[in-house]
N, C-alpha and C positions, 0 to 999 in steps of 0.2 A: 048547867049538862056540864058546862067546863071545868064547876066548882068541884064537880063529883069525882071525889078520892081517888076513887077505883080507874075512875078513866085516865085520869091525869096517868098514875102507876102505869097502866097497861100502854099508855102512848109512851110515858120513860121506859118504857120494860123494850117497846117495840124500836125505838130510837135507837136502843143500847145496842140491841141487836145487830140494828141494821147496821148500825156503827160499826159493829165488830166483823162484820162482813165484809162491809165496803173494804176495812181494812185489810182484813183478809185477803180479799180482792186485789188492794192495793199493791199489799205485800211479795204477792205472787206478781202479779206483772213485774216489780221492784227486779224479781229474782230471774223472772224469764230475759227482762231486759239485758240484768249482768250477763244471764249466759249467752243471750244473744252477741251479745260485746263482746263475752270469750271465745265463742264460737269465730264472730270476724276477724280477733286478731288472727284465730290461727287460723282461717282462710286466707288472712293478709301476710301472714311468712307463709304457706303453702305457695303460694301466689307468688312471694320472691323469688323462693327456691326455684319454683318454676321457672321464673324470670331467667337466673341465672344460670338454671340447666341449659335453657333455650339458648341464652348465649354461648353455654360452652360449646353445646351440640355443634352452633351457628360457627364455633372458631375453628373448632375442632371438622368441621365438613369443610371447611375453607382450607385448613392446613393440609388436609385430605387431598382435597386440588390441585392444590399447589401441587405438593410430593407427588400425585397422580402425573402432574403438567410437567417438571421437572422428571421424574421415571420415563414417561414417553418421550422427552428430549432425552436423555441416557441413552433410551432402546433406539434410538431413531440415533444420534448419535457412532452406538456402538454398531448398527450396525452402517453405515457409512462408512463409519471408521474399518473396517471388516471388511467391506469392497474397493474402499480406496487402498489397504493395505496390498490385497492379493492382485490390482493392479500393479501395484510397485513392486509387488516381486516376482512380477513374471517380467518387467523389464530390464532388458541388460547395456541398453544402451544408455548412458549417462543423461545426456540430455533430455531425453523422452521421459527421466525419471520424474522431474519436477514440475511435467504438463502433464502428470495423471492428476496432482492437487488440481482441482477445477473449482468454478464458484457455487458450485449447486452443491459437491461432497462439501468442503468447507462448512456452505452454511447450513445442513446437516448435523454437523461436528457443533455448530452454534460459532459462529463467525463469520467474520465478513471481508475482513480484511486480513491478507496473509503476504510476508516476501523473505525469504532465502539469503543466505550470503555462504560464501566458499570464502575461507582466508587461502588467499595464494601465496604458497611460502619464497616462490619466489620473486612474486611482483613485490610482494610483504603489501599486499590489499587485500583487501575486503571485498569481494563482485558480487553485485547482484546476478542467479539463477533463475528468482521464482518471484511473481507480481501477482497479486489477487486482489483487486478493488482499489489499487494504486494507479493512479497515470504516471505519465514519462516524466513531466516533471517532477511530480513528489518525490518520485522512485532518486533524480538525481539530487533534491534537497533530502534526503534524508541519507543519502552514503555519506558524503562529504560530515553527515554530523554521528556515523555508524564510525568512519575511519577515524574522527578526529577524539574518538573514546572507544579505541581498538582494544588497547588494553583493560577495559572493561568486558568486552565480550571474547576475544583473548581468556582472561581468567575465569568465566566461565564454560567456556571449550574445555580449560585446563584441567580444572577442577570439577568437570560432568553435575552442573548443578542445572538445577531450570529455576529464571524466576521472575515472575507474574506478578500483575497490582497482588495479591496475596503475598508476596514475599514482605518483610521485615527489612528496610536495606539503611545504609547508613554511610552510602555512597555518595559520590559528586553526583553520578546520575539519580536524579530523583524519579518518582512515579510520576508524579506530573510533568516535567518534564518529556519525557515520554513520553505519557498521553498527548500532548501536544505538540510534539515533532511528527508522533506518527499517528495525528489524527485518530484517537481510539480515546475512550471510556474506560477501560479495563483492555490487558494483556500475556500472555502469556510467550516466553521466551524459553526455550528448551537447545539443547546443543544434540548436532548430530557427529557422532566420531567413530567413520570408519578407520579398520587398521591400515588399510593400503592409502594414500594422496591425503589432498587437500578435503582439511577437517570446516564447518562453517556449522549455525544455527538459526532456528526456523522462529522466525511472529508469525504470531496470529493476534488479531487482534479486535473489538466488537465496538462500533460507536454507539450504540442502545446503551442510554446511561441507566437505565430502570433495571441492566441486564448484570446480575451480578457472577461472575466466576467463583468455582468453588473449585476443592481438592479433585474433584470425580473431571472436571473437565483438565486443569493441569496433567493427571494419570494419563488422557486422553492424546493429549499432546507428546506428552513423551514417549507413551507405546508409537505414535505415527513420527517421529523424529529418531527412534532408534528402530523403525524398521527401512525409513529413509538412506540412516547410516549402513544396514546389513545389506542393501539392494545396492546401496553406492560401491560397497567394496565387491559386492557380488559382478558387477557392470566393471570395475576396473580390474577386476581378477580375471573376466572371460575375455576382458579386452586383452588384457595382459598375455594371455593363455591365446587367444588368437590370433594374435602377433608374431607367440614363437614358432605355433603353430605354424603360420604362413613362411614364416623364415626356414624351419625345419623343414617344411616340406619344397620350400628354394632347394634347401642343402642336398635335399633327398634326390631332387629331379636335378641338382645339378652332377651331385655326385653320381646320379645313375646311368645318363650321357657318359660321363665318365669310365663310369664300369663297362658303360655298353660299348666306347672306342677300345679301350683295355681288353677288352673281350673280342673284340674284331680286330684287334694285334694280336693277341694270341692265337685265333683263328690263324691267322697270315701265317707267326710263325711256326704254328701245328703242320698248317700244310706243307711249309715249306720245309719243314722237318722232315715230315713225313716224305716227303716228294723226294728230300735229298737220300734220307735214308733207304727207298727204295733205287732210286740211281743208284747208288752207293752198290748197295747188294746187290742190283743188277753185275753192273762192272766188277765184284771184286770176284762174283762167278767164274765169270772168263779165265783169271790166270790159277782161280782153286780148281779149275778142272783141268787146267793144263799142268799143274804141278802134281795132283792127284792121278792126272795122265802118265806123265814121265817118271813118278814114283811107281805105278803099277809096274810099267814095262821093265826098267827097273830089277824091281822086285822079282818079274818071271824069271828074270837072267836071259833074256830077250837080246840085250845088248852084250854078253858075254858073263861070264862069272865074275858075282859080288861077294864082295870078303865078306865077314860075319858082322865087321864092328861096319862095317859099309851099310850091309844089308839090316840091321838093329837102329838104325839110325834112318835108315827110308823108310820102316816101318814106321818111327815116330813120325815124319815127316805124311805117310800116310794117316795114321789114328790120327793126328792134329787139323789135316786136310778136312777130315769128318765131320772133327769139332766145329770149324770154321763152317763146312755149308750147313752142318744142323741150326749155328748161329744166324747166318745170314737167310739160312729158310725159318725162322721165327723173325727176323727182324721184317721180313718182306709180308709173310703175315700179317703182322699186327700193324705194319702202315696200308696193306690192302684195307683191312677191316676199318682201323678207323675212316679211312678215305671212303668208304664205304664202294671199294672195289672191288669185295669180296660177296660173290654172289653164295646164299645160303640155301640149302637146298632139305625146306623143311617137310618132313615127311613124319606120322609115327612109328614108333619105333617101340620095341620091346625094352624096360629098362633094363630087367633081370638079363636081357640076355647078350646085350650090350655090354653090362659088368661083368657079364663071363665072359665072353670075348678079349676084354681088356684084361682081365685076371688070366688068362690062357697065356696071352702075348708078355704078363710078369712072372710068368711060373719060374721059369730060369733063376728070376735074383729073387726069389720070395723063397725059394730051397734053397741057395747058395747062402740063405742068411739065416735059414729054418724060420721063416717070420709066416705064421697064421695067417692067414684071413682070409674073413668072415663076414658075407654078406646076408643082408635080412630087408625081401625087397616082398610083397607081399600083392596081391593079384591086385588087389584096388589102385595101385600105384603105380601099378608097372609100367602105363602108357605114357609114354610122353610125346611132343610136340619138337623136334629138335631133326637141325642138320646131325645126321649120326659121324661122320667123319672128323667133325671139328670139337663133338662131344666127348669121343673117345678121347681126342687131344687131351681133352678137361681128366678125364680120367687118370689117363696115363701119366698127368703130368703132379698132379695131386697125388698117386699114390705111389707115381715111381719116387717122389720126395721122402713120403711119410720111409718109401722102405730103405729110401738113404741115412735118412733120421734113427731111423728106431735100430737099434741092437740087438744081436741076436738072439732068437727065443720070445721076442716081442710078438705082440701082435696090431692086426691093422682090420677094423670093422667098418662095414658100410654099409648105413642106414637110410629108407627111402620112407616118406613117409606125407600126406596131402597136406598142403597149405592151401584155404579155399581155392582158388582157380589153379595153384600152380602144384608142384611137387617139388618137396628139399631133400636136398641128400646129404647127409654128415659124412664125413669121411675123417676118423677118429686113427689114433696110432698111442702108441704106448712109448714114445719117440725121445727124444733129450727135448723138448721144449722150445716156446720160443722167446725171449721178452719181451712186456705187457708195453713196453713203449717204439716194439717194430712189428706190434700187428697190423697197423696202415699201411708201413710203406714197405713189408713185404710184397705188394700187387704194382709196385712202381718198375720201370724199368730199368733195367742193369744193377737194383739194388739186392746186398747180400747183410746178413745177418753176418755179424764183427764177432767171433764166437772162436774158438780155438777146433772146433768138431768141423764148423763150414769151410774151416782152412785144409782141411785133411780133406773133404769131397768138392770137386771140382763140381760147377754149374757157372752159365752167362749170367743167370737172374734177369731172364726174361722167360722164365717157363711160365712163371705166375702172373708176370703181367699178359703173357697171351690169354691164361687162362681169364683172369679179368676179364676182356674182350670181348672174347667168346663168348660168355654168359653174360656182357651186359645186352648184345648183337641177339640173344635169345629174349631180350626184356626180362631178364633175370639180375640177379644182384649175390652178390661172393663175399662171404668173412671168416673171421677167422678167432679163434679162440686159444689159450694158450698158457701154461705155468711153466718156468722153466725146471726140466722134471721128472713131470709128471705128462708128457706128448702133450700131443695139440688137436683141434677139429677143427677140421675146415667146412665149411657152410654155402651152398649154392642153392637157390632156386633155380627152376623147367617151367615150361608151360607144360599143364596136364591136360589130355587127352577129354577129361569126365570133373568136372566140377561135383567135390564131396567132400563133407567137411569131417576130420578129423582126425587122430593119428592112428594107423591100420596095420601092424606085425605079426604078421601071422605065426614066431616064433619057428618058425624052419632056416632054420641057415646053412648056404652051404659054402663051405673050407675047401678052400685053395692049401696045400705045403707044399 
C-alpha cells in the first residue's frame, strides 16, 4: 500500500496543504504578535504620558495648595493689619500707640517678634518703645548693638528705605549678624517718619526657618510703619494743640478775671461819675435859680428903671440861665436812667397820636424854616408799650436836631413798621449829613461833630446821649446812617403791643408845615 504511487502523491499533497496552512497560521500569529507588541508599546507610551500628567497634576495641586495657604495667610495678615491700623489711628496718646501692637496681631501678620526704636535727637540715642517676643535682657543686649550701628539705622530713616532679609546689602551690618543678634531667621526693618518730633524704625522677625518672607510681607510692614508715622504725628499734634488750648484757656481765664475786675472798676467809676453829676447838677440848680430869679426881678423893673444896655445883658443872662437849666436837667435825667433811679411808667400808647403831639410842639420851628414834616404810621404799627413822656423827648430831640441841620425848604420823614415783636421808627431828613466816622460817637455825652454848621448851631451834646439811654431803657436800640450832603436817618426800636411780621405802610401821610 505504501508503495502505491497514488497514495504517496496524495499524502504528499495533504502534507503540503497542511504545511501551507500551518505556515499561514504561524505567519498570522507572528503578525498578531507584532501588532500586539505595537499596541503594548503605544499603551506604555500612554501610560508614561498619563504618569507625567499625574505628576503635573500633583505638582499643580501642591502649588495651588501652597498658593491658597499663602493667600489665606495674606488675607489673615491684611485683616489683622486693618484691625491694627484702625486701633492705632484712633489713639491720640503717643505711649498708647505702640501698646496697640500685640502678639496676636503680629502673629496674624506673620511674625512673632517685634521691637520699635525712636531716635531721641536731644539725647542722641535710640530708645526702645515697643517689645514683643523679647525678654528685658534680650532688649538690653539689642539696644547697644543698635547704638553701635546707629549710623546705619539713621541712614535708613533719612533715605526712607525698608531693609529686610530680601535686601541685597553690602554694608558692614550683614543679614546674618542681624539674624543672630535679633534671634530670627528672617526680618523686615521699616522706618516711621512723623513730621513732628522724633523718628524711628520698626523691626519685625520670625524664628521659623521654613518660613520665607516675600515682597507682600514687606508691603504689609511698610503700611504698618506708615500708619505709625501718621498716628505719632496726630498724637503729637493733638498734644501740642491740647497744650496750646490749655494755655489759651488759662490766659482767657486770666484775661476774663482781669476784664471782670476792670468792668467792676469801670462800674464803680461810672457810679461815682453818675453820683457826682447828679450831686453837681443838684448843687447847680440853687445858684441858677437865684441868678434866674434876680435877673427876672431886674428885667421886670421891680428895683427901678433898667437902662436898655443893662436890660439886654440881663436878657442874655436869663436866656443862658435857661440853657444851663436845660443842660442840668438833661444831665440829671441821664444820671437817673444810668443808675436805675428813673422810674419808667410803661403803658400802651398810640404812636401816631404821640408823633402828632410832638409835631404840634415843633410846628413853629418847622414854619420858621419852611420845612415839611411827613409822617407815615400804619394802623398795624401804631400801638407801642412805652413811657409816653420819655419817648416824646426822644422824638423832640431827634426831630429837633433834624430841623436844626436841614436847610429851609427841606423835608423830614417819620416812618414806622413792624420788626418781629418790636416797632422800628426811621426819622429821615434832607439836611447836611454826618461824617461816617462820627456816626458811633454822636451818641456819646458832650460829643459834637466838628464842622462849620455845628459851630453855628448851639447845643450841649447831651440830647442824643439822653435819647440813647431812653431807648435802651425800653429794651430797644438806636443807630444812624448818613452821608455828608445827603441827609441822615436815625432809627430806633420800641416794644410793640402785638407781634406781626412784615413792613406795612398805608401810604397815607400826614403833613405838618
